[in-house]
ROTILO-747818 format. One record per residue (C-alpha): x, y, z. Coordinates in steps of 0.5 Angstrom, whole numbers, padded with zeros to 4 digits, always signed. Layout:
N
XYZ...
//
This chain:
1059
-0085+0114-0041-0079+0118-0044-0074+0120-0038-0071+0126-0040-0064+0127-0036-0061+0134-0035-0059+0139-0029-0059+0146-0027-0052+0149-0028-0049+0155-0025-0045+0159-0031-0040+0164-0031-0039+0169-0037-0031+0168-0037-0031+0172-0044-0034+0178-0041-0029+0184-0042-0027+0188-0036-0027+0194-0040-0033+0195-0045-0032+0198-0051-0025+0200-0050-0021+0205-0053-0014+0205-0056-0011+0210-0052-0006+0210-0046-0008+0209-0039-0005+0216-0037-0008+0219-0043-0015+0217-0041-0020+0221-0037-0024+0217-0032-0031+0219-0029-0032+0214-0023-0039+0215-0021-0045+0212-0016-0052+0212-0016-0057+0211-0010-0064+0209-0012-0071+0208-0009-0070+0200-0011-0067+0195-0015-0071+0194-0021-0069+0199-0026-0076+0198-0030-0080+0201-0024-0075+0205-0019-0072+0212-0020-0065+0215-0018-0065+0219-0012-0057+0221-0012-0051+0221-0017-0044+0222-0015-0038+0222-0019-0031+0224-0019-0026+0225-0025-0019+0223-0026-0014+0224-0030-0006+0222-0030-0008+0219-0023-0011+0225-0020-0018+0227-0018-0019+0233-0022-0027+0235-0022-0033+0233-0018-0040+0232-0019-0046+0231-0014-0053+0232-0015-0059+0229-0011-0065+0228-0015-0073+0228-0014-0076+0221-0016-0083+0224-0016-0085+0219-0011-0084+0218-0003-0077+0214-0002-0078+0208+0002-0077+0207+0009-0072+0202+0008-0068+0206+0003-0068+0212+0007-0065+0207+0013-0059+0205+0008-0058+0212+0005-0060+0217+0010-0063+0221+0004-0070+0223+0006-0076+0226+0002-0075+0233+0005-0068+0233+0002-0070+0231-0005-0077+0235-0005-0074+0242-0008-0069+0238-0012-0069+0237-0020-0072+0231-0023-0068+0226-0027-0070+0229-0034-0067+0236-0032-0060+0232-0029-0059+0226-0034-0056+0231-0039-0052+0235-0034-0049+0228-0032-0047+0226-0039-0044+0233-0040-0040+0232-0034-0038+0225-0037-0036+0228-0044-0031+0223-0047-0029+0220-0041-0029+0212-0039-0035+0211-0034-0032+0207-0028-0037+0204-0022-0037+0198-0017-0042+0193-0020-0042+0197-0026-0048+0193-0029-0053+0196-0024-0051+0203-0024-0051+0203-0032-0058+0200-0032-0061+0206-0029-0056+0211-0033-0057+0208-0040-0065+0207-0039-0066+0215-0037-0061+0217-0042-0065+0213-0047-0072+0216-0044-0070+0223-0044-0065+0224-0049-0067+0219-0054-0060+0217-0054-0057+0209-0055-0051+0211-0050-0045+0207-0052-0039+0209-0048-0033+0205-0045-0034+0202-0038-0030+0199-0033-0033+0195-0027-0028+0196-0021-0032+0189-0018-0028+0185-0023-0022+0189-0022-0022+0187-0015-0023+0180-0016-0017+0180-0021-0012+0183-0017-0014+0180-0010-0017+0173-0012-0016+0171-0005-0021+0175-0001-0028+0173+0001-0032+0179+0000-0031+0184-0005-0036+0190-0002-0034+0197-0003-0033+0197+0005-0029+0191+0005-0024+0193+0000-0023+0200+0002-0021+0196+0009-0017+0192+0006-0013+0197+0002-0013+0202+0008-0018+0207+0005-0023+0211+0009-0030+0210+0007-0034+0215+0012-0041+0215+0009-0043+0208+0006-0049+0208+0001-0049+0215-0001-0047+0216-0008-0042+0222-0007-0038+0218-0002-0038+0212-0005-0036+0215-0012-0030+0218-0008-0028+0211-0004-0029+0208-0011-0024+0213-0014-0019+0212-0009-0019+0205-0010-0019+0205-0018-0013+0209-0018-0009+0204-0014-0012+0199-0018-0009+0202-0025-0003+0203-0021-0003+0195-0020-0004+0194-0028+0001+0199-0030+0006+0195-0026+0004+0189-0030+0006+0193-0036-0001+0194-0039+0000+0201-0042-0007+0202-0046-0014+0201-0044-0015+0195-0049-0009+0191-0045-0013+0191-0039-0018+0186-0042-0012+0182-0045-0008+0182-0039-0013+0179-0034-0016+0172-0033-0023+0172-0030-0023+0169-0023-0028+0164-0025-0029+0162-0017-0031+0169-0015-0035+0171-0021-0043+0172-0020-0047+0166-0023-0052+0165-0028-0057+0159-0028-0058+0155-0034-0062+0149-0036-0058+0143-0039-0062+0137-0042-0059+0131-0045-0061+0130-0053-0057+0124-0054-0052+0119-0051-0046+0123-0053-0049+0129-0050-0050+0125-0043-0042+0124-0044-0041+0131-0045-0046+0133-0039-0042+0128-0034-0036+0132-0037-0039+0139-0035-0041+0137-0028-0034+0134-0027-0030+0140-0029-0035+0144-0025-0034+0140-0019-0026+0139-0019-0023+0145-0024-0028+0151-0022-0031+0149-0016-0031+0156-0011-0035+0159-0006-0039+0153-0004-0042+0152-0011-0040+0148-0017-0039+0153-0023-0038+0152-0031-0035+0157-0035-0039+0159-0041-0033+0158-0046-0033+0151-0043-0040+0150-0044-0040+0152-0051-0034+0147-0052-0038+0141-0050-0045+0143-0053-0046+0137-0057-0052+0133-0056-0054+0138-0051-0060+0143-0050-0059+0149-0047-0064+0153-0044-0064+0160-0040-0067+0159-0033-0071+0166-0032-0070+0164-0024-0069+0171-0021-0068+0170-0013-0063+0171-0008-0059+0165-0009-0058+0165-0016-0061+0168-0022-0061+0167-0030-0057+0171-0035-0063+0173-0039-0067+0175-0032-0061+0179-0030-0060+0183-0036-0068+0184-0036-0068+0187-0029-0062+0191-0031-0066+0194-0037-0060+0192-0041-0064+0190-0047-0060+0191-0052-0055+0186-0049-0060+0181-0047-0063+0180-0054-0055+0178-0056-0055+0174-0050-0061+0170-0052-0058+0168-0058-0054+0163-0054-0060+0159-0052-0064+0153-0055-0070+0155-0051-0073+0160-0046-0076+0158-0040-0082+0162-0037-0084+0161-0029-0090+0162-0025-0091+0169-0021-0090+0166-0014-0083+0164-0016-0081+0171-0016-0084+0172-0009-0077+0173-0006-0076+0179-0010-0083+0183-0009-0083+0188-0004-0090+0190-0001-0088+0197-0002-0086+0196-0010-0078+0197-0009-0076+0190-0010-0072+0187-0016-0079+0186-0018-0085+0191-0016-0091+0186-0017-0094+0180-0020-0096+0185-0026-0089+0186-0027-0087+0179-0027-0093+0178-0032-0090+0184-0036-0083+0181-0036-0086+0174-0038-0089+0177-0044-0083+0181-0046-0079+0174-0046-0085+0171-0050-0085+0176-0055-0077+0176-0056-0077+0168-0057-0082+0169-0063-0078+0175-0066-0071+0171-0065-0074+0164-0067-0073+0161-0060-0078+0156-0057-0081+0159-0050-0083+0154-0045-0087+0154-0038-0084+0151-0032-0086+0150-0025-0079+0150-0023-0080+0144-0019-0077+0143-0012-0082+0139-0008-0088+0135-0010-0094+0139-0006-0095+0146-0005-0095+0145+0003-0088+0142+0003-0085+0149+0002-0083+0149+0009-0079+0142+0008-0074+0146+0003-0074+0152+0008-0071+0147+0014-0066+0143+0009-0063+0150+0006-0063+0153+0013-0060+0147+0017-0055+0146+0011-0052+0153+0012-0054+0154+0004-0059+0160+0006-0056+0166+0010-0061+0172+0009-0067+0171+0015-0072+0173+0009-0070+0168+0005-0073+0162+0008-0079+0165+0011-0082+0166+0004-0086+0161+0000-0084+0161-0007-0089+0156-0010-0083+0151-0013-0089+0145-0013-0091+0141-0018-0097+0144-0022-0101+0140-0027-0102+0142-0034-0109+0145-0032-0106+0149-0026-0100+0151-0031-0105+0153-0037-0109+0158-0031-0102+0160-0029-0100+0163-0036-0107+0165-0038-0105+0172-0038-0101+0171-0045-0107+0169-0048-0111+0162-0049-0107+0160-0055-0100+0162-0052-0101+0159-0046-0102+0152-0049-0096+0154-0054-0091+0155-0048-0094+0149-0043-0096+0144-0048-0094+0145-0055-0087+0147-0054-0085+0143-0048-0087+0137-0053-0083+0139-0058-0077+0139-0054-0078+0132-0051-0079+0130-0059-0072+0133-0060-0069+0128-0055-0067+0121-0056-0071+0115-0053-0066+0110-0051-0061+0114-0047-0058+0110-0041-0055+0114-0035-0050+0108-0034-0049+0103-0040-0051+0096-0039-0046+0091-0039-0040+0089-0035-0034+0093-0036-0028+0090-0033-0021+0093-0034-0016+0090-0039-0010+0085-0037-0007+0081-0043-0008+0074-0042-0012+0074-0036-0016+0068-0037-0010+0064-0038-0006+0067-0032-0012+0066-0027-0013+0058-0030-0005+0057-0030-0004+0060-0023-0010+0056-0020-0008+0049-0022-0001+0050-0021-0002+0051-0013-0008+0046-0013-0003+0041-0016+0002+0043-0011-0003+0042-0005-0007+0036-0007-0003+0033-0013-0004+0031-0020-0009+0029-0022-0013+0033-0017-0018+0029-0012-0025+0029-0016-0028+0034-0010-0023+0039-0012-0023+0038-0019-0030+0039-0020-0030+0045-0015-0025+0049-0019-0028+0047-0026-0035+0050-0024-0031+0056-0021-0027+0058-0027-0032+0057-0032-0036+0062-0028-0030+0067-0027-0028+0066-0034-0035+0066-0038-0037+0072-0034-0031+0076-0035-0029+0076-0028-0022+0074-0029-0019+0081-0029-0022+0082-0022-0019+0076-0019-0012+0077-0023-0012+0085-0020-0013+0083-0013-0008+0077-0013-0003+0083-0016-0005+0087-0010-0004+0082-0005+0003+0080-0008+0005+0087-0007+0003+0087+0000+0006+0081+0002+0013+0082-0002+0014+0088+0002+0012+0084+0009+0005+0086+0010+0000+0080+0011-0007+0081+0008-0013+0079+0011-0019+0078+0007-0026+0081+0008-0033+0079+0005-0035+0073+0001-0028+0072-0002-0027+0066+0002-0032+0063-0001-0028+0062-0007-0023+0056-0008-0020+0060-0014-0019+0066-0010-0015+0061-0005-0011+0058-0010-0009+0065-0013-0007+0067-0006-0012+0072-0005-0015+0069+0001-0012+0064+0006-0019+0061+0007-0020+0054+0004-0027+0054+0002-0027+0046+0001-0030+0041+0006-0026+0040+0012-0021+0035+0010-0014+0032+0011-0008+0033+0007-0001+0030+0007+0004+0035+0005+0009+0030+0003+0011+0031-0004+0011+0024-0006+0005+0022-0002-0001+0028-0003-0006+0023+0001-0012+0027+0002-0019+0025+0006-0025+0029+0006-0031+0030+0011-0036+0032+0007-0041+0035+0012-0041+0042+0015-0035+0044+0020-0028+0046+0020-0022+0042+0018-0018+0045+0024-0023+0042+0029-0021+0035+0026-0018+0030+0031-0010+0030+0029-0009+0024+0024-0003+0020+0021-0002+0019+0014-0004+0012+0012+0000+0012+0006+0007+0015+0009+0006+0016+0016+0007+0023+0016+0003+0028+0020-0003+0030+0016-0005+0037+0016-0012+0040+0017-0016+0045+0013-0023+0047+0010-0028+0051+0012-0034+0048+0008-0036+0055+0005-0041+0054-0002-0038+0058-0008-0045+0060-0009-0045+0065-0003-0040+0069-0007-0043+0069-0014-0050+0066-0014-0052+0059-0017-0051+0062-0024-0044+0065-0023-0046+0071-0026-0046+0076-0020-0041+0081-0020-0036+0079-0014-0034+0084-0009-0027+0082-0007-0025+0086+0000-0018+0086+0003-0015+0088+0009-0009+0092+0008-0004+0095+0013-0007+0102+0015+0001+0104+0014+0001+0101+0007-0006+0102+0005-0004+0109+0001+0002+0105-0002-0003+0100-0005-0007+0105-0008-0001+0108-0011+0000+0101-0014-0007+0100-0016-0006+0107-0020+0000+0104-0023-0003+0098-0025-0009+0101-0029-0007+0108-0030-0008+0114-0026-0013+0117-0030-0018+0110-0030-0018+0109-0022-0023+0113-0018-0025+0113-0010-0032+0110-0009-0036+0116-0008-0042+0116-0002-0048+0120-0001-0050+0121+0006-0057+0123+0008-0061+0126+0014-0062+0120+0019-0068+0121+0024-0064+0125+0030-0060+0130+0025-0067+0131+0021-0070+0133+0028-0064+0137+0030-0065+0141+0023-0073+0142+0025-0071+0145+0032-0066+0149+0029-0070+0152+0024-0076+0154+0029-0071+0156+0035-0067+0161+0031-0073+0164+0028-0077+0164+0034-0083+0160+0032-0087+0155+0036-0088+0148+0035-0090+0142+0039-0086+0136+0039-0091+0132+0035-0090+0137+0029-0082+0137+0030-0082+0129+0029-0087+0130+0023-0083+0135+0020-0077+0131+0021-0079+0125+0018-0081+0129+0012-0073+0131+0012-0070+0124+0013-0067+0121+0007-0065+0128+0004-0058+0129+0002-0053+0131+0007-0046+0131+0004-0042+0127+0000-0036+0122+0002-0032+0116+0000-0031+0109+0001-0025+0108+0006-0022+0103+0001-0026+0103-0005-0023+0104-0012-0027+0104-0018-0023+0102-0024-0025+0104-0031-0022+0100-0037-0017+0103-0042-0021+0106-0048-0027+0108-0044-0028+0114-0040-0031+0115-0033-0036+0120-0037-0039+0114-0040-0041+0112-0033-0042+0118-0028-0039+0125-0027-0033+0126-0021-0032+0130-0016-0028+0131-0009-0031+0128-0003-0035+0133+0000-0033+0138-0005-0027+0139-0001-0022+0143-0005-0016+0141-0001-0017+0134-0002-0013+0130-0008-0018+0125-0008-0023+0124-0014-0029+0120-0013-0035+0118-0017-0041+0123-0017-0046+0118-0016-0046+0113-0010-0042+0107-0013-0047+0102-0011-0051+0104-0018-0045+0102-0022-0044+0095-0018-0046+0091-0024-0042+0096-0029-0035+0097-0026-0030+0093-0022-0029+0096-0015-0023+0094-0011-0024+0094-0004-0017+0096-0001-0018+0097+0006-0014+0100+0012-0014+0095+0018-0010+0095+0024-0009+0087+0024-0004+0087+0019+0000+0092+0022+0000+0088+0028+0002+0082+0025+0008+0086+0022+0010+0088+0029+0010+0081+0032+0014+0079+0026+0019+0084+0027+0019+0083+0035+0020+0075+0034+0023+0073+0027+0017+0068+0027+0014+0066+0020+0006+0068+0021+0004+0063+0017+0007+0057+0021+0003+0059+0027-0001+0053+0029-0009+0055+0029-0011+0049+0033-0006+0051+0039-0010+0048+0045-0007+0053+0050-0009+0059+0045-0016+0057+0044-0017+0057+0052-0017+0064+0052-0023+0065+0049-0027+0061+0055-0022+0062+0061-0016+0066+0063-0012+0059+0065-0007+0060+0059-0005+0067+0061-0003+0064+0068-0008+0070+0072-0014+0070+0075-0021+0073+0073-0020+0077+0079-0013+0080+0077-0016+0082+0071-0023+0084+0071-0026+0079+0066-0027+0071+0066-0024+0070+0059-0017+0072+0056-0018+0076+0050-0016+0083+0052-0013+0086+0046-0015+0080+0041-0018+0083+0035-0026+0082+0034-0026+0079+0041-0024+0084+0046-0030+0089+0046-0034+0088+0052-0040+0086+0048-0036+0080+0045-0033+0078+0051-0040+0077+0054-0042+0073+0048-0036+0069+0050-0037+0068+0057-0045+0066+0055-0042+0061+0050-0035+0059+0053-0033+0056+0046-0028+0051+0045-0027+0050+0038-0025+0054+0032-0032+0053+0029-0035+0056+0035-0031+0062+0034-0033+0063+0027-0040+0063+0029-0039+0068+0035-0036+0072+0030-0042+0072+0025-0046+0074+0031-0042+0079+0034-0041+0083+0027-0049+0082+0025-0054+0087+0026-0060+0084+0030-0057+0077+0029-0055+0076+0037-0058+0081+0041-0066+0082+0040-0066+0075+0036-0062+0069+0037-0060+0070+0044-0067+0070+0046-0068+0063+0042-0062+0060+0046-0065+0063+0053-0072+0060+0051-0069+0053+0050-0072+0054+0043-0065+0053+0039-0058+0052+0041-0051+0055+0039-0050+0050+0033-0058+0051+0031-0058+0059+0031-0057+0063+0024-0050+0066+0025-0048+0068+0018-0051+0069+0012-0049+0062+0009-0053+0058+0014-0059+0061+0011-0058+0058+0004-0055+0051+0007-0060+0050+0012-0066+0052+0007-0063+0047+0001-0063+0042+0007-0070+0043+0008-0072+0042+0001-0072+0049-0002-0070+0050-0009-0063+0052-0010-0065+0059-0013-0070+0060-0008-0065+0059-0002-0060+0064-0005-0066+0069-0006-0068+0068+0001-0061+0069+0004-0060+0075+0000-0066+0078+0002-0065+0077+0009-0058+0079+0010-0060+0086+0007-0065+0087+0012-0071+0087+0007-0076+0083+0011-0078+0089+0015-0078+0094+0009-0081+0089+0004-0087+0086+0008-0090+0083+0002-0084+0080-0001-0083+0077+0006-0090+0074+0006-0088+0070+0000-0082+0068+0002-0084+0066+0009-0090+0062+0006-0084+0058+0002-0081+0056+0008-0087+0054+0012-0088+0049+0006-0082+0046+0008-0083+0045+0015-0078+0051+0017-0079+0052+0025-0083+0058+0026-0077+0061+0031-0072+0060+0025-0077+0064+0020-0078+0070+0026-0070+0070+0027-0070+0071+0019-0075+0077+0019-0071+0080+0025-0064+0081+0022-0062+0087+0019-0055+0085+0017-0051+0079+0016-0044+0077+0016-0041+0072+0011-0038+0066+0013-0031+0067+0009-0031+0074+0013-0032+0071+0020-0027+0065+0018-0021+0070+0016-0022+0075+0022-0022+0068+0027-0015+0066+0023-0012+0073+0024-0015+0073+0032-0012+0066+0033-0005+0068+0030-0005+0074+0035-0008+0070+0041-0002+0065+0040+0003+0071+0041-0001+0073+0047+0000+0066+0050+0007+0064+0048+0010+0071+0046+0007+0076+0051+0013+0081+0051+0012+0081+0043+0004+0081+0044+0004+0087+0049+0009+0091+0045+0006+0091+0039-0001+0092+0042+0001+0098+0045+0005+0101+0039-0001+0100+0035-0005+0105+0040+0001+0109+0042-0002+0116+0040-0007+0115+0046-0002+0112+0051-0001+0117+0056+0004+0115+0061+0001+0119+0067-0004+0114+0068-0002+0108+0064+0005+0106+0066+0003+0102+0072-0003+0097+0074-0005+0101+0080-0006+0108+0076-0009+0104+0070-0014+0101+0075-0016+0108+0078-0017+0110+0070-0022+0104+0069-0026+0106+0075-0027+0113+0073-0028+0111+0065-0034+0106+0068-0038+0111+0071-0039+0115+0064-0045+0113+0061-0042+0113+0054-0035+0113+0051-0032+0117+0045-0027+0113+0041-0021+0116+0044-0024+0114+0051-0025+0107+0049-0018+0107+0046-0016+0109+0053-0020+0104+0056-0017+0098+0052-0010+0100+0054-0011+0101+0061-0014+0094+0061-0008+0091+0058-0003+0095+0063-0007+0092+0068-0007+0085+0065+0001+0086+0064+0002+0087+0071-0001+0081+0073+0003+0077+0068+0009+0080+0071+0011+0084+0065+0014+0091+0067+0013+0098+0063+0020+0102+0063+0019+0109+0063+0021+0114+0058+0029+0115+0057+0031+0121+0052+0036+0116+0049+0033+0109+0050+0026+0110+0048+0024+0109+0041+0020+0115+0038+0014+0112+0037+0014+0104+0038+0014+0100+0044+0021+0096+0045+0023+0090+0049+0029+0091+0053+0031+0086+0059+0024+0082+0059+0021+0089+0060+0018+0094+0055+0020+0101+0054+0015+0106+0053+0017+0111+0047+0017+0118+0047+0010+0119+0044+0008+0116+0051+0009+0123+0054+0003+0127+0053+0004+0134+0049+0010+0131+0046+0009+0133+0038+0011+0129+0032+0016+0134+0030+0019+0135+0037+0020+0127+0037+0023+0127+0030+0028+0132+0033+0030+0128+0039+0031+0122+0035+0035+0126+0030+0039+0130+0035+0041+0124+0039+0044+0121+0033+0048+0127+0032+0051+0126+0039+0049+0126+0046+0045+0132+0050+0050+0136+0054+0045+0140+0058+0037+0141+0059+0039+0148+0055+0042+0144+0050+0036+0139+0049+0032+0145+0049+0036+0149+0044+0037+0143+0039+0030+0140+0039+0026+0147+0040+0022+0144+0046+0018+0148+0050+0019+0149+0057+0012+0145+0059+0015+0139+0056+0022+0140+0059+0018+0140+0066+0014+0134+0064+0021+0130+0062+0024+0132+0069+0018+0130+0073+0018+0123+0070+0026+0123+0070+0027+0122+0063+0033+0127+0063+0035+0127+0070+0042+0125+0068+0043+0132+0064+0045+0139+0068+0041+0145+0067+0046+0149+0063+0052+0148+0059+0056+0152+0064+0061+0148+0068+0061+0149+0076+0068+0150+0079+0066+0150+0086
//
């Protein structure tokens, strides 16, 4: 089977002139006839003109008028009468068009014709001139709709009524030709003046003096198929430009000139789509009866696409007044295009215009369109257009009216001809790995690794270290991952050089090379002792599962120095597989306030043109899908039972909802390659105001081809930076094995408070990853006493269905202990290898389980569970694996615990710094009205506890209140806001107390805070009046400052009282 790649694009004709057939004549010397028509319907093939209204303009003045009602020779449809107020009685005694059209042509004479949306009106006029006067009418024509789009590009609507309102002009009877022509004329006179102000003197100058407003132009559907690999690159470029450069009015669009420039390797088809949301160029020209222009336009296309009759249902009115009057009209149109293709030598093919598989799924598309806001007209979602997949036999039957041989030609022969034009081996994403290029990356990685290894362990290295490094370096270098490691090292160093610690995420802690290069602080070796004496370098490894931090203290047997403890027992294979060929995913936590700087540095390293945000695609989940269904039924007064809503909701699930971007993922394209070799690009969620450029495809589909650096923003590095500023302590010198610090994870003893005072049995309020109610309860249940146990709890708390609905049950039932249950993904692989499973199988099972696949792929799980049973793996362990939906890697858990222990150290030993840093980080949500004192905070906590579910803001308020209560219990006082002493946004330490910043006053905005800080540096405020004048502060904020005593030292006014 051959895959054919392509897409349907919205094309705009950016080369269409504003003035058709312009004369070489000055604007002031030209005569213009501004006209409008009313008709019995939209289709010029089957409907008639019922009124012509026109005014003649010369030198900016109206010099003549023309108005004529016309008998169409048939009843005027009711809805046309509703719109125009023209009745059958009014036209009964009026002349027919054959008696009128000549008089109108005489009235026009040699003048330029002007109309609003001129192609519609000219379609009827040229048809009747040809029919009754036998003249191929050629004249100069101006479209005021095009003029309005050029002169007023920022307007949302360009209807005649909207424009007259914008220009302050009167329009009394809209949709009467005589009135609309007058209104258009008034508007046109203003437009001409604006062009003359631009220095345009001649009619032909208007075409060269305007630029098509591509974001407001009408769209024409085109089919673009990829013929060659080069064509795919061109299509990706077109899709990108459509989304970034030309996106407008909620649609990606591409100018015809740009499509021509990038046409190589593409096959362009004219879609005969014709409905409310979009129309093909040739179908539009046919419906406007502009057959001469149609024939010329058709030469642009490689093939013409015919569609089934039902796809035009939207345009067929029961009374025959729609853009297409009947199915017979559709057959007539398709026959015309078949014959046109034959005459011009263009292939004609038949397509089902497929949007869904089965005929009865039309309602699903209607629900999705309506729910997404794509459809606005109530009629559009109630019509079944039959966009379902048809079999060959169904298609032959559908187009049988062309003739048996002709139907086979468009359905079978010509479609196969197009397929045969297309290369067989086109790859949507190229095979292979394309890392960015850095000179001598392999040598640098190797050199940096051994340099630090020798510094820690001495030279020669211990065998266990040497073997591990050699194995990792071989995998990294031989598989082309050196640049990825070196890139991460440069980013981390940049952050550290600027004073911001970096936390590692994911499995990068599994790599000893990453540790040696400074990418992660996690040492993946077995637990061990090291002597830091440069003359000694004694080391001792305990080759078993565990954490070096938990080893008992020990003196160096060689030199008598105290040995340092390290090692977390993490296998490298978790990171890159047993063959070392799995693309490493290096995730790093940078300070949130420094993240943007790191993103810029990434662009500096690799070139801005080579760095893109990792794109994501969001799909409809269960609740949103059902909400779409309910909205569709409720808004359209349709009835549906609950079971039907659920059924339709399930069918809507998984449909694309919107696009976005990974919070920190940066996709790197190597120099010398183009992003268009891999995918198109766009703005996230098509937000035209965004400066980010994301991959158009979900970044996961390029995981094996391109490097993705996860440069995430996180609170912890920011907190660490603040703690360093408050204490001048070196963070890396903080002991991770401090016993008093470890105690807060099992009691409140180290804080010097009782559980009753702070409302919890443990002391982890404000400790990252361990401060939430869920994790605190886990700590209470398990009472950890070692670093290793904290790592296990971190793994449990970050997984999905790992503790709850899983391990918790097995522990409570006595089937397993905390040390036996699965906590991180590494546990599975290590345990299965110990049980005797092949290394490769153990790795595959770990990957299968950690992605939550046992429930999604039961047949594969049956195979894996059988392998486990054969090696005597307990049933509870197998069942635990089956329930897991997502698992944390051990390296990630270790990094989180290291960060938590450091911050916890400050809470125990430097409480003022800890609380000031915590509150500064939460300053945006701090409100001194109920957070400045413990008793007020307790009241707020009671109030929040009664709410069934807290939103993110209230969760932050809850966390702050818990901290305030704990601070007071530990004897730490908050000082009120002071206009001079308070920092703008940071809590400061003052006389063993903590001063609330200006931002702590609810309602005090950032600009006012900045103004206060700036102005007080210029000099003291002499009064409230002076404060208000210099900072532009509003009275309600002044009143709040007075109420809390922040400006009690200031008099009201600048005047001095003498008495």
